[in-house]
N, C-alpha and C positions, 0 to 999 in steps of 0.2 A: 504494500499499499504505500502511495506517495505521501509526502509530508503535507502537502495542501489538502489532500483527501483526509488525512488524519485530523488536521485541525479543523475542518469542516464538520466532521463527525463529532468531534469533542464539543464543539460549539453548539451543535444541535442537541446533544444530550444534556448540556448544561441548561439550555433554554427550556427543554421539556421538564427538567427537574424543577427549576424555578416556577415554571407555569403550574405543575401539579402541586408543588409545595405551597405556594401562595394560594391556590385555589382551596387547598384544605383548610388553610387559616381562615379564609372568608367564610367558608361553610360553617365553621365551629364558632364564629362570632355570634353572641346572642342578638336576638332580634330586638330592636328598640321598641319599648312598650308605648302604644299610642297614648297621647295626652290630649285632654280636652282643654282648649284655651278658654279662659274665663270670659264671660260676656263683658263687652265694654261697659263702663258706668253710663247710665242715661245721661244724656246731654240735652241741652235746651234746643228746640227745633231752630234750624237756621231759617232766616227769613227768606222769603222768595225773592229772587232778583227783581229789581225795579224794572218796570216796562220802560224801554227805551223809546223816547219820542224821536222818530226818525226825522221828522220835519225840523225839529230844533238842531239836530246834528247836521242835517243839511245846511241850515242857516249858518252854523259855525264854519262849515267848510267854505261856503260862499264868502263869508266874511274874511276868512284867512286868505283866500285867492284874491279878493279885492284889495286886500293889504298890499299885495305884490304886483298889482296890475300896472301901476305907473312905472316900476322898475323893468317889467317885461316890455312895456310900450316903448320906453326910452331906450333900452338896451337892444331889443330885438326887432320891433316893428319899424320905428322911425329910421334906422339906418338903411333898411332894405328899400324903403319907399322914398328916400330922400331924392329930391330933384324931380319927382313926379308932380305934374300940376294939380291933380286931384287924387290925393292917396286913396287906394282902394279900401273897402271895408272888408276886414277879414273876420270870420267867425270861426270859433273853435269850441269844442267840448272837452273838458277835463273830466276824466273818470278816476275817482279816488276810492280806495278802500282803506278803512282804518281798523285797528285791532280794538279790543275791549278797553285797553288803556288810553286810547285816542291818538296812538302813534300811526302815521301813515305806513301801509304795508305795500301798497302798489299805487301806480299812477299811470294814467294813459292819456293820450291827446289825439283828438279826432279833428281833421280839418274839415269844416263844413262848406259846401258850395264848390267854387272854383279851385283849381290847383294852385298852391302857394309855393313860394320859393322854399326849398327844404331847409334853407338856413334859418329861416324864421322859426320853424318847428324846432329844429335842433337847439337853437338858441334858447327858446322857451323851456324846453325840457331841462337844459343845463343850468340855466339861471334861477329856476324856481326851486327853492329849498324844499325839503320834506315838511309837510304841514303837520301841525298838531292841533287837535281839539280837545275840549273837555271830555273826560272818561265817559264813553257811552254805556259801558258795561257789556257790551257785545260788540261783534264784528258789524260794521256798517259800511255801506257804499253810497257814493253820492255822484251825480253827473251834474256838473256845473258849466253853463255857457260862459264864454268870454269872447269879447269882440273888440276890434280896433277900427277906426280911429278913436 
């Protein structure tokens, strides 16, 4: 028998010995006795969450967007329409989703009507910071129109 075959057989025998030896130890271990957890002490009933007034949350979102309107107009709209005799009216819709704590989770921007220069849309999304509203207590969504001039 070659040396490599002898080493392989010795390793296999050691592995089998360990397997059956450890298996025997596991079989002789006592079974844990089942325990019954004590019932939790009675607690006061938690109050039902307040009903969220979605219209109030929508007004908060509209006010937060209105706060940033002048910055968006000055930084995004006016530079793109500079030099035009009659600046066009551009209409947008912002779609917001807020978590229960009032933090903005998602935001989308839809161009209404004609095709706008993509720089205006990209600028508005870049310049508008994440909005916050008072805690609504649940996830809320709002679609708010915004137009220029």
